N, CA, C and O of each residue as an XYZ file, in Angstrom:
768
protein
N     -43.453     -1.042     53.329
C     -44.411     -0.721     52.300
C     -45.695     -1.502     52.551
O     -45.651     -2.721     52.715
N     -46.806     -0.839     52.583
C     -48.099     -1.495     52.732
C     -48.644     -1.753     51.338
O     -48.720     -0.847     50.509
N     -49.020     -2.994     51.093
C     -49.560     -3.304     49.782
C     -51.004     -3.757     49.907
O     -51.415     -4.326     50.918
N     -51.742     -3.496     48.875
C     -53.125     -3.927     48.832
C     -53.149     -5.345     48.291
O     -52.545     -5.626     47.255
N     -53.838     -6.237     48.978
C     -53.902     -7.634     48.577
C     -54.958     -7.849     47.501
O     -54.825     -8.748     46.671
N     -55.995     -7.038     47.511
C     -57.081     -7.240     46.559
C     -57.865     -5.945     46.374
O     -57.916     -5.095     47.262
N     -58.465     -5.822     45.215
C     -59.376     -4.708     44.966
C     -60.724     -4.947     45.651
O     -61.576     -4.059     45.701
N     -60.899     -6.142     46.170
C     -62.128     -6.524     46.860
C     -61.829     -6.682     48.349
O     -60.669     -6.772     48.752
N     -62.872     -6.713     49.150
C     -62.705     -6.818     50.606
C     -61.917     -8.075     50.971
O     -62.200     -9.170     50.483
N     -60.942     -7.896     51.822
C     -60.177     -9.010     52.366
C     -60.579     -9.148     53.833
O     -60.293     -8.260     54.636
N     -61.233    -10.241     54.191
C     -61.696    -10.378     55.571
C     -60.535    -10.589     56.554
O     -59.471    -11.087     56.187
N     -60.764    -10.208     57.767
C     -59.809    -10.487     58.835
C     -59.879    -11.980     59.164
O     -60.933    -12.598     59.015
N     -58.783    -12.549     59.600
C     -58.769    -13.978     59.924
C     -59.841    -14.343     60.953
O     -60.468    -15.398     60.854
N     -60.044    -13.479     61.927
C     -61.036    -13.751     62.977
C     -62.463    -13.815     62.430
O     -63.338    -14.421     63.048
N     -62.700    -13.189     61.269
C     -64.036    -13.181     60.664
C     -64.342    -14.450     59.869
O     -65.497    -14.703     59.524
N     -63.329    -15.237     59.583
C     -63.490    -16.380     58.683
C     -64.083    -17.595     59.386
O     -63.955    -17.754     60.600
N     -64.728    -18.439     58.606
C     -65.197    -19.724     59.113
C     -63.984    -20.502     59.623
O     -62.876    -20.346     59.110
N     -64.201    -21.327     60.621
C     -63.096    -22.018     61.276
C     -62.266    -22.847     60.298
O     -61.038    -22.825     60.375
N     -62.903    -23.575     59.382
C     -62.139    -24.422     58.456
C     -61.267    -23.594     57.522
O     -60.145    -23.995     57.212
N     -61.759    -22.456     57.072
C     -60.982    -21.582     56.193
C     -59.811    -20.986     56.973
O     -58.677    -20.970     56.495
N     -60.097    -20.503     58.166
C     -59.039    -19.931     59.014
C     -57.967    -20.978     59.316
O     -56.774    -20.678     59.254
N     -58.387    -22.211     59.644
C     -57.423    -23.271     59.960
C     -56.535    -23.591     58.764
O     -55.338    -23.829     58.919
N     -57.120    -23.597     57.578
C     -56.326    -23.873     56.378
C     -55.297    -22.773     56.145
O     -54.151    -23.062     55.800
N     -55.686    -21.538     56.327
C     -54.766    -20.413     56.154
C     -53.656    -20.475     57.203
O     -52.487    -20.272     56.877
N     -54.006    -20.749     58.438
C     -52.999    -20.817     59.500
C     -52.041    -21.993     59.300
O     -50.864    -21.895     59.647
N     -52.529    -23.093     58.748
C     -51.660    -24.242     58.464
C     -50.625    -23.885     57.400
O     -49.465    -24.285     57.497
N     -51.043    -23.136     56.391
C     -50.113    -22.692     55.352
C     -49.106    -21.708     55.942
O     -47.917    -21.760     55.627
N     -49.587    -20.817     56.794
C     -48.687    -19.862     57.445
C     -47.637    -20.599     58.280
O     -46.460    -20.237     58.268
N     -48.064    -21.617     58.992
C     -47.145    -22.410     59.819
C     -46.057    -23.044     58.953
O     -44.883    -23.036     59.325
N     -46.436    -23.583     57.820
C     -45.489    -24.273     56.937
C     -44.589    -23.299     56.187
O     -43.378    -23.507     56.115
N     -45.170    -22.233     55.626
C     -44.413    -21.310     54.780
C     -43.739    -20.184     55.558
O     -42.734    -19.630     55.111
N     -44.290    -19.850     56.713
C     -43.768    -18.725     57.472
C     -44.484    -17.416     57.156
O     -44.168    -16.375     57.732
N     -45.438    -17.470     56.249
C     -46.250    -16.303     55.888
C     -47.527    -16.820     55.238
O     -47.626    -17.993     54.878
N     -48.502    -15.925     55.093
C     -49.759    -16.288     54.433
C     -49.690    -15.791     52.989
O     -49.618    -14.585     52.753
N     -49.711    -16.711     52.023
C     -49.731    -16.260     50.631
C     -50.948    -15.369     50.372
O     -52.062    -15.681     50.794
N     -50.720    -14.272     49.682
C     -51.786    -13.300     49.444
C     -53.001    -13.902     48.756
O     -54.124    -13.460     48.997
N     -52.798    -14.901     47.905
C     -53.928    -15.484     47.195
C     -54.922    -16.130     48.168
O     -56.122    -16.154     47.894
N     -54.442    -16.646     49.283
C     -55.345    -17.233     50.280
C     -56.253    -16.160     50.862
O     -57.457    -16.366     51.013
N     -55.668    -15.023     51.183
C     -56.460    -13.939     51.754
C     -57.412    -13.351     50.718
O     -58.550    -13.010     51.039
N     -56.947    -13.232     49.483
C     -57.803    -12.713     48.421
C     -59.010    -13.618     48.219
O     -60.137    -13.131     48.123
N     -58.791    -14.918     48.153
C     -59.885    -15.859     47.908
C     -60.807    -16.031     49.113
O     -61.944    -16.475     48.958
N     -60.338    -15.690     50.299
C     -61.175    -15.810     51.499
C     -62.375    -14.873     51.433
O     -63.309    -14.999     52.226
N     -62.353    -13.949     50.504
C     -63.483    -13.038     50.254
C     -64.772    -13.829     50.014
O     -65.863    -13.367     50.348
N     -64.634    -15.023     49.433
C     -65.789    -15.866     49.110
C     -65.493    -17.281     49.602
O     -64.953    -18.093     48.851
N     -65.840    -17.587     50.849
C     -65.435    -18.842     51.479
C     -65.802    -20.121     50.723
O     -64.992    -21.046     50.680
N     -66.979    -20.203     50.133
C     -67.354    -21.423     49.404
C     -66.419    -21.624     48.208
O     -66.010    -22.748     47.918
N     -66.087    -20.544     47.525
C     -65.175    -20.637     46.386
C     -63.749    -20.911     46.854
O     -63.010    -21.629     46.181
N     -63.353    -20.351     47.993
C     -62.048    -20.645     48.590
C     -61.902    -22.150     48.787
O     -60.900    -22.745     48.389
N     -62.910    -22.757     49.404
C     -62.861    -24.204     49.656
C     -62.764    -24.991     48.355
O     -61.930    -25.887     48.226
N     -63.615    -24.656     47.400
C     -63.621    -25.376     46.122
C     -62.292    -25.183     45.384
O     -61.749    -26.131     44.817
N     -61.782    -23.972     45.393
C     -60.524    -23.658     44.712
C     -59.399    -24.509     45.278
O     -58.685    -25.173     44.527
N     -59.238    -24.494     46.587
C     -58.103    -25.213     47.166
C     -58.306    -26.722     47.169
O     -57.325    -27.464     47.120
N     -59.531    -27.194     47.222
C     -59.755    -28.635     47.067
C     -59.329    -29.082     45.670
O     -58.651    -30.099     45.522
N     -59.725    -28.324     44.647
C     -59.352    -28.690     43.282
C     -57.848    -28.501     43.070
O     -57.202    -29.327     42.425
N     -57.298    -27.423     43.608
C     -55.851    -27.208     43.533
C     -55.114    -28.427     44.076
O     -54.223    -28.960     43.415
N     -55.477    -28.863     45.262
C     -54.778    -29.985     45.883
C     -54.980    -31.280     45.105
O     -54.057    -32.087     44.994
N     -56.180    -31.485     44.566
C     -56.435    -32.690     43.773
C     -55.530    -32.732     42.541
O     -55.091    -33.806     42.130
N     -55.254    -31.579     41.958
C     -54.399    -31.513     40.775
C     -52.912    -31.500     41.099
O     -52.121    -32.150     40.416
N     -52.531    -30.772     42.126
C     -51.119    -30.456     42.329
C     -50.400    -31.317     43.362
O     -49.169    -31.359     43.370
N     -51.125    -31.994     44.218
C     -50.477    -32.721     45.302
C     -50.298    -34.214     45.042
O     -49.817    -34.940     45.913
N     -50.679    -34.678     43.858
C     -50.427    -36.085     43.546
C     -49.132    -36.189     42.762
O     -48.670    -35.211     42.174
N     -48.556    -37.363     42.758
C     -47.271    -37.574     42.106
C     -47.385    -38.796     41.188
O     -46.527    -39.679     41.206
N     -48.453    -38.832     40.387
C     -48.700    -39.936     39.470
C     -48.793    -39.371     38.067
O     -49.497    -38.386     37.843
N     -48.093    -39.979     37.116
C     -48.127    -39.519     35.725
C     -47.205    -38.344     35.480
O     -46.363    -38.384     34.583
N     -47.360    -37.312     36.263
C     -46.499    -36.140     36.228
C     -45.903    -35.976     37.620
O     -46.578    -36.215     38.622
N     -44.649    -35.570     37.682
C     -44.069    -35.281     38.994
C     -44.650    -33.977     39.522
O     -45.247    -33.208     38.768
N     -44.478    -33.734     40.800
C     -44.936    -32.462     41.364
C     -44.184    -31.293     40.729
O     -44.759    -30.223     40.534
N     -42.908    -31.488     40.407
C     -42.153    -30.426     39.739
C     -42.716    -30.171     38.344
O     -42.832    -29.016     37.933
N     -43.068    -31.226     37.608
C     -43.643    -31.027     36.276
C     -44.973    -30.288     36.347
O     -45.276    -29.468     35.480
N     -45.756    -30.569     37.360
C     -47.024    -29.857     37.544
C     -46.756    -28.360     37.732
O     -47.458    -27.525     37.162
N     -45.752    -28.029     38.522
C     -45.399    -26.624     38.732
C     -44.819    -26.005     37.460
O     -45.010    -24.815     37.211
N     -44.117    -26.798     36.659
C     -43.595    -26.294     35.387
C     -44.740    -25.806     34.503
O     -44.639    -24.755     33.870
N     -45.831    -26.576     34.466
C     -46.998    -26.180     33.674
C     -47.550    -24.857     34.180
O     -47.872    -23.970     33.389
N     -47.658    -24.725     35.497
C     -48.194    -23.488     36.074
C     -47.325    -22.292     35.703
O     -47.839    -21.257     35.279
N     -46.023    -22.430     35.859
C     -45.132    -21.298     35.585
C     -45.170    -20.916     34.109
O     -45.304    -19.738     33.780
N     -45.054    -21.894     33.220
C     -45.013    -21.583     31.786
C     -46.329    -20.996     31.292
O     -46.327    -20.016     30.547
N     -47.449    -21.582     31.698
C     -48.732    -21.064     31.214
C     -49.091    -19.744     31.893
O     -49.733    -18.893     31.277
N     -48.696    -19.563     33.129
C     -48.953    -18.288     33.804
C     -48.108    -17.175     33.202
O     -48.540    -16.024     33.150
N     -46.908    -17.510     32.748
C     -46.099    -16.512     32.032
C     -46.787    -16.138     30.720
O     -46.831    -14.964     30.353
N     -47.320    -17.131     30.018
C     -48.054    -16.855     28.774
C     -49.286    -15.995     29.059
O     -49.681    -15.174     28.232
N     -49.893    -16.190     30.240
C     -51.060    -15.411     30.642
C     -50.719    -14.126     31.367
O     -51.614    -13.422     31.835
N     -49.441    -13.812     31.467
C     -48.937    -12.594     32.105
C     -49.421    -12.420     33.540
O     -49.793    -11.322     33.954
N     -49.411    -13.508     34.284
C     -49.837    -13.459     35.686
C     -48.613    -13.422     36.594
O     -48.005    -14.454     36.878
N     -48.266    -12.245     37.037
C     -47.092    -12.072     37.889
C     -47.195    -12.911     39.153
O     -46.229    -13.574     39.530
N     -48.350    -12.896     39.815
C     -48.487    -13.637     41.068
C     -48.140    -15.109     40.874
O     -47.321    -15.657     41.613
N     -48.756    -15.748     39.890
C     -48.561    -17.191     39.715
C     -47.154    -17.522     39.241
O     -46.596    -18.543     39.643
N     -46.568    -16.680     38.392
C     -45.190    -16.921     37.961
C     -44.255    -16.857     39.163
O     -43.392    -17.720     39.321
N     -44.416    -15.855     40.002
C     -43.515    -15.683     41.143
C     -43.767    -16.744     42.218
O     -42.825    -17.385     42.683
N     -45.019    -16.934     42.612
C     -45.327    -17.888     43.687
C     -45.027    -19.323     43.267
O     -44.392    -20.067     44.014
N     -45.476    -19.713     42.088
C     -45.249    -21.087     41.648
C     -43.828    -21.275     41.140
O     -43.315    -22.394     41.125
N     -43.192    -20.191     40.725
C     -41.765    -20.273     40.417
C     -40.977    -20.652     41.661
O     -40.036    -21.442     41.586
N     -41.354    -20.094     42.796
C     -40.687    -20.445     44.063
C     -40.900    -21.920     44.390
O     -39.959    -22.621     44.763
N     -42.127    -22.382     44.250
C     -42.414    -23.793     44.532
C     -41.650    -24.689     43.553
O     -41.108    -25.720     43.950
N     -41.608    -24.301     42.289
C     -40.871    -25.082     41.288
C     -39.388    -25.150     41.623
O     -38.787    -26.221     41.542
N     -38.792    -24.028     41.996
C     -37.365    -24.050     42.334
C     -37.090    -25.053     43.445
O     -36.078    -25.753     43.427
N     -38.000    -25.115     44.412
C     -37.829    -26.044     45.536
C     -38.064    -27.482     45.087
O     -37.265    -28.364     45.400
N     -39.141    -27.724     44.365
C     -39.469    -29.104     43.963
C     -38.487    -29.662     42.933
O     -38.169    -30.851     42.966
N     -38.007    -28.825     42.029
C     -37.065    -29.279     41.005
C     -35.616    -29.226     41.493
O     -34.715    -29.769     40.854
N     -35.410    -28.568     42.625
C     -34.062    -28.366     43.153
C     -33.155    -27.724     42.093
O     -31.997    -28.103     41.917
N     -33.734    -26.736     41.395
C     -33.015    -26.040     40.332
C     -33.374    -24.551     40.426
O     -34.501    -24.174     40.104
N     -32.448    -23.714     40.855
C     -32.760    -22.296     41.036
C     -32.934    -21.519     39.736
O     -33.394    -20.378     39.764
N     -32.576    -22.111     38.600
C     -32.672    -21.415     37.313
C     -33.954    -21.729     36.550
O     -34.399    -20.922     35.734
N     -34.542    -22.877     36.802
C     -35.596    -23.403     35.946
C     -36.820    -22.497     35.837
O     -37.310    -22.273     34.730
N     -37.315    -21.984     36.922
C     -38.528    -21.158     36.874
C     -38.323    -19.926     36.008
O     -39.199    -19.575     35.219
N     -37.180    -19.265     36.143
C     -36.896    -18.086     35.321
C     -36.812    -18.464     33.848
O     -37.292    -17.728     32.986
N     -36.209    -19.602     33.563
C     -36.110    -20.058     32.171
C     -37.499    -20.318     31.589
O     -37.794    -19.908     30.466
N     -38.340    -20.995     32.348
C     -39.681    -21.318     31.854
C     -40.542    -20.075     31.688
O     -41.345    -19.991     30.758
N     -40.380    -19.120     32.577
C     -41.175    -17.896     32.493
C     -40.749    -17.037     31.303
O     -41.528    -16.219     30.813
N     -39.518    -17.223     30.844
C     -39.004    -16.436     29.733
C     -39.200    -17.148     28.401
O     -39.743    -16.575     27.456
N     -38.748    -18.416     28.332
C     -38.842    -19.177     27.081
C     -38.632    -20.654     27.398
O     -37.497    -21.115     27.516
N     -39.717    -21.382     27.532
C     -39.611    -22.795     27.916
C     -38.825    -23.614     26.892
O     -38.290    -24.669     27.231
N     -38.749    -23.152     25.661
C     -38.041    -23.904     24.618
C     -36.522    -23.845     24.800
O     -35.798    -24.637     24.198
N     -36.041    -22.922     25.619
C     -34.602    -22.805     25.893
C     -34.243    -23.297     27.297
O     -33.086    -23.204     27.709
N     -35.212    -23.811     28.020
C     -35.010    -24.210     29.421
C     -34.275    -25.551     29.527
O     -34.225    -26.334     28.579
N     -33.719    -25.780     30.691
C     -33.003    -27.019     31.013
C     -34.015    -28.120     31.342
O     -34.150    -28.528     32.496
N     -34.721    -28.592     30.317
C     -35.745    -29.619     30.509
C     -35.575    -30.703     29.453
O     -34.882    -30.511     28.454
N     -36.205    -31.822     29.686
C     -36.132    -32.952     28.759
C     -37.040    -32.714     27.548
O     -37.936    -31.872     27.603
N     -36.813    -33.449     26.458
C     -37.733    -33.351     25.318
C     -39.179    -33.689     25.714
O     -40.119    -33.086     25.197
N     -39.354    -34.638     26.619
C     -40.701    -34.992     27.107
C     -41.358    -33.793     27.780
O     -42.518    -33.479     27.513
N     -40.614    -33.131     28.647
C     -41.149    -31.959     29.347
C     -41.406    -30.807     28.376
O     -42.367    -30.057     28.549
N     -40.566    -30.661     27.369
C     -40.779    -29.612     26.362
C     -42.087    -29.879     25.611
O     -42.856    -28.952     25.357
N     -42.340    -31.141     25.258
C     -43.599    -31.489     24.574
C     -44.792    -31.179     25.471
O     -45.812    -30.674     25.003
N     -44.659    -31.483     26.765
C     -45.717    -31.202     27.733
C     -46.028    -29.703     27.767
O     -47.191    -29.299     27.750
N     -44.980    -28.892     27.813
C     -45.177    -27.439     27.894
C     -45.621    -26.847     26.561
O     -46.406    -25.899     26.540
N     -45.132    -27.388     25.454
C     -45.633    -26.941     24.145
C     -47.149    -27.106     24.096
O     -47.873    -26.204     23.674
N     -47.615    -28.277     24.537
C     -49.050    -28.554     24.534
C     -49.795    -27.631     25.491
O     -50.817    -27.050     25.128
N     -49.285    -27.499     26.707
C     -49.967    -26.670     27.719
C     -50.074    -25.217     27.260
O     -51.111    -24.582     27.454
N     -49.026    -24.694     26.661
C     -49.067    -23.304     26.205
C     -50.008    -23.155     25.021
O     -50.726    -22.160     24.924
N     -50.014    -24.131     24.119
C     -50.968    -24.071     23.010
C     -52.392    -24.093     23.561
O     -53.243    -23.312     23.136
N     -52.641    -24.987     24.505
C     -53.969    -25.082     25.111
C     -54.353    -23.768     25.784
O     -55.500    -23.329     25.696
N     -53.398    -23.151     26.448
C     -53.645    -21.916     27.178
C     -53.875    -20.718     26.256
O     -54.694    -19.849     26.559
N     -53.165    -20.672     25.149
C     -53.215    -19.484     24.303
C     -54.021    -19.662     23.022
O     -54.526    -18.690     22.459
N     -54.140    -20.913     22.561
C     -54.856    -21.187     21.307
C     -55.639    -22.493     21.440
O     -55.567    -23.370     20.580
N     -56.372    -22.598     22.514
C     -57.068    -23.835     22.845
C     -57.958    -24.389     21.749
O     -58.072    -25.606     21.609
N     -58.583    -23.539     20.983
C     -59.475    -24.002     19.920
C     -58.723    -24.738     18.818
O     -59.336    -25.443     18.016
N     -57.402    -24.582     18.771
C     -56.603    -25.249     17.746
C     -56.113    -26.636     18.163
O     -55.550    -27.359     17.341
N     -56.315    -27.014     19.411
C     -55.861    -28.327     19.879
C     -56.625    -29.411     19.129
O     -57.848    -29.362     19.002
N     -55.864    -30.397     18.634
C     -56.493    -31.487     17.899
C     -55.814    -32.815     18.232
O     -54.932    -32.882     19.089
N     -56.235    -33.845     17.552
C     -55.724    -35.194     17.823
C     -54.213    -35.285     17.622
O     -53.550    -36.051     18.321
N     -53.663    -34.534     16.697
C     -52.216    -34.554     16.472
C     -51.461    -34.092     17.721
O     -50.378    -34.598     18.017
N     -52.026    -33.143     18.445
C     -51.392    -32.678     19.687
C     -51.365    -33.788     20.730
O     -50.368    -33.973     21.428
N     -52.462    -34.521     20.829
C     -52.522    -35.629     21.784
C     -51.579    -36.752     21.359
O     -50.938    -37.379     22.203
N     -51.495    -37.005     20.060
C     -50.583    -38.036     19.558
C     -49.133    -37.678     19.885
O     -48.334    -38.552     20.222
N     -48.799    -36.400     19.784
C     -47.439    -35.959     20.116
C     -47.133    -36.215     21.592
O     -46.019    -36.614     21.934
N     -48.101    -35.992     22.454
C     -47.900    -36.276     23.879
C     -47.749    -37.776     24.114
O     -46.878    -38.204     24.872
N     -48.591    -38.568     23.470
C     -48.500    -40.028     23.624
C     -47.137    -40.541     23.163
O     -46.583    -41.467     23.756
N     -46.601    -39.937     22.103
C     -45.292    -40.342     21.584
C     -44.182    -40.103     22.607
O     -43.123    -40.728     22.545
N     -44.432    -39.200     23.541
C     -43.461    -38.922     24.610
C     -43.786    -39.697     25.888
O     -43.187    -39.451     26.935
N     -44.728    -40.628     25.802
C     -45.015    -41.499     26.939
C     -46.104    -41.027     27.875
O     -46.304    -41.629     28.930
N     -46.807    -39.980     27.528
C     -47.912    -39.515     28.370
C     -49.134    -40.386     28.118
O     -49.534    -40.596     26.973
N     -49.726    -40.893     29.202
C     -50.956    -41.664     29.056
C     -52.162    -40.731     29.179
O     -52.013    -39.523     29.364
N     -53.353    -41.312     29.074
C     -54.576    -40.500     29.089
C     -54.717    -39.697     30.383
O     -55.129    -38.538     30.346
N     -54.384    -40.292     31.509
C     -54.498    -39.584     32.796
C     -53.537    -38.404     32.869
O     -53.904    -37.330     33.346
N     -52.306    -38.600     32.395
C     -51.330    -37.505     32.418
C     -51.763    -36.379     31.473
O     -51.615    -35.200     31.795
N     -52.297    -36.752     30.304
C     -52.778    -35.730     29.366
C     -53.920    -34.940     29.992
O     -53.979    -33.717     29.868
N     -54.822    -35.642     30.663
C     -55.919    -34.951     31.357
C     -55.357    -33.988     32.399
O     -55.827    -32.856     32.519
N     -54.348    -34.439     33.157
C     -53.756    -33.583     34.181
C     -53.115    -32.334     33.572
O     -53.265    -31.239     34.113
N     -52.411    -32.486     32.461
C     -51.811    -31.318     31.805
C     -52.909    -30.316     31.469
O     -52.771    -29.119     31.717
N     -54.003    -30.825     30.901
C     -55.130    -29.959     30.546
C     -55.755    -29.320     31.776
O     -55.975    -28.109     31.809
N     -56.040    -30.131     32.782
C     -56.738    -29.618     33.965
C     -55.901    -28.573     34.704
O     -56.439    -27.573     35.179
N     -54.601    -28.798     34.801
C     -53.719    -27.819     35.455
C     -53.699    -26.526     34.649
O     -53.785    -25.435     35.212
N     -53.588    -26.650     33.345
C     -53.596    -25.472     32.474
C     -54.901    -24.695     32.635
O     -54.888    -23.473     32.786
N     -56.008    -25.400     32.602
C     -57.318    -24.740     32.719
C     -57.502    -24.098     34.093
O     -57.958    -22.959     34.197
N     -57.147    -24.833     35.140
C     -57.308    -24.324     36.496
C     -56.505    -23.036     36.693
O     -57.007    -22.063     37.256
N     -55.264    -23.041     36.228
C     -54.445    -21.855     36.441
C     -54.783    -20.726     35.477
O     -54.442    -19.574     35.746
N     -55.438    -21.022     34.372
C     -55.984    -19.933     33.557
C     -57.037    -19.190     34.369
O     -57.094    -17.960     34.347
N     -57.875    -19.946     35.090
C     -58.863    -19.316     35.966
C     -58.172    -18.532     37.081
O     -58.530    -17.386     37.353
N     -57.198    -19.141     37.713
C     -56.470    -18.480     38.792
C     -55.826    -17.190     38.294
O     -55.895    -16.159     38.963
N     -55.197    -17.249     37.110
C     -54.585    -16.045     36.531
C     -55.613    -14.937     36.385
O     -55.326    -13.782     36.697
N     -56.800    -15.273     35.916
C     -57.835    -14.257     35.696
C     -58.325    -13.658     37.009
O     -58.597    -12.460     37.084
N     -58.436    -14.487     38.040
C     -58.837    -13.970     39.352
C     -57.792    -12.985     39.879
O     -58.136    -11.937     40.424
N     -56.528    -13.328     39.713
C     -55.458    -12.438     40.172
C     -55.444    -11.148     39.358
O     -55.213    -10.071     39.907
N     -55.690    -11.251     38.055
C     -55.773    -10.031     37.237
C     -56.910     -9.137     37.736
O     -56.738     -7.926     37.874
N     -58.065     -9.737     38.004
C     -59.223     -8.976     38.484
C     -58.929     -8.284     39.808
O     -59.234     -7.104     39.981
N     -58.335     -9.024     40.741
C     -58.161     -8.511     42.095
C     -56.898     -7.675     42.282
O     -56.773     -6.936     43.259
N     -55.960     -7.798     41.337
C     -54.701     -7.059     41.475
C     -53.822     -7.592     42.591
O     -53.035     -6.842     43.169
N     -53.943     -8.864     42.900
C     -53.205     -9.458     44.020
C     -51.720     -9.597     43.674
O     -51.369    -10.255     42.695
N     -50.848     -8.975     44.482
C     -49.407     -9.060     44.230
C     -48.793    -10.293     44.898
O     -49.338    -10.806     45.875
N     -47.662    -10.768     44.373
C     -46.968    -11.868     45.049
C     -46.362    -11.385     46.365
O     -45.961    -10.228     46.488
N     -46.304    -12.265     47.324
C     -45.645    -11.961     48.596
C     -44.140    -11.841     48.364
O     -43.576    -12.577     47.554
N     -43.502    -10.935     49.058
C     -42.051    -10.726     48.920
C     -41.235    -12.009     49.143
O     -40.296    -12.248     48.384
N     -41.548    -12.847     50.148
C     -40.715    -14.038     50.357
C     -40.632    -14.965     49.145
O     -39.633    -15.665     48.979
N     -41.664    -14.982     48.293
C     -41.638    -15.862     47.123
C     -40.464    -15.553     46.196
O     -39.924    -16.462     45.565
N     -40.064    -14.292     46.105
C     -39.020    -13.906     45.161
C     -37.681    -14.604     45.428
O     -36.918    -14.862     44.497
N     -37.401    -14.903     46.682
C     -36.092    -15.489     47.022
C     -36.130    -16.980     47.317
O     -35.084    -17.629     47.356
N     -37.304    -17.525     47.523
C     -37.414    -18.938     47.889
C     -36.786    -19.844     46.826
O     -37.050    -19.704     45.632
N     -35.956    -20.767     47.289
C     -35.384    -21.774     46.402
C     -34.278    -21.291     45.496
O     -33.805    -22.040     44.641
N     -33.857    -20.050     45.668
C     -32.792    -19.533     44.794
C     -31.400    -19.897     45.290
O     -30.493    -20.137     44.493
N     -31.236    -19.938     46.592
C     -29.946    -20.249     47.191
C     -30.140    -21.432     48.136
O     -31.042    -21.415     48.973
N     -29.296    -22.461     48.007
C     -29.451    -23.603     48.916
C     -29.351    -23.175     50.371
O     -28.576    -22.284     50.719
N     -30.146    -23.824     51.215
C     -30.090    -23.516     52.642
C     -28.740    -23.936     53.192
O     -28.234    -25.012     52.873
N     -28.154    -23.065     54.031
C     -26.804    -23.324     54.567
C     -26.818    -24.169     55.787
O     -25.761    -24.466     56.343
């Protein structure tokens, strides 16, 4: 089946600036395929660079929130935003980082019933409120996070991840970018 990656022009790898092409090829080397979002965003190289620099600044650190918790925010808020690409792609990453093949599906369906700690539930309650009813966020919401041990930096990260992936969700909605088939099975069955 041939699928369209974007409603907008998707450049050929050979047409891309060397740094953009190298980043895409590095991901392909690691994952075994090129995630469609990389090709979709390559349409605008300056934005591609900014997007992935900010993505990495938010998602690749392991301070305040674990890498799995960061992915939990993406999956839960992307489900609230009805973004199939982000739920499927980041669900795969979450399954791997959390070493739990059930968690992503639980979070995408109902985070309040998921196999998570009360601290993580508070984190996701806040992230979903921010994502869906951001104007209602107030000091009581921040106090609830602090009561679960989140410091100012972790609270900022919850917000920034939520905001960043709200933007990502909207870009995927605009472009119609589908998740890559390999994402659906990643992390579901332990490697033999």
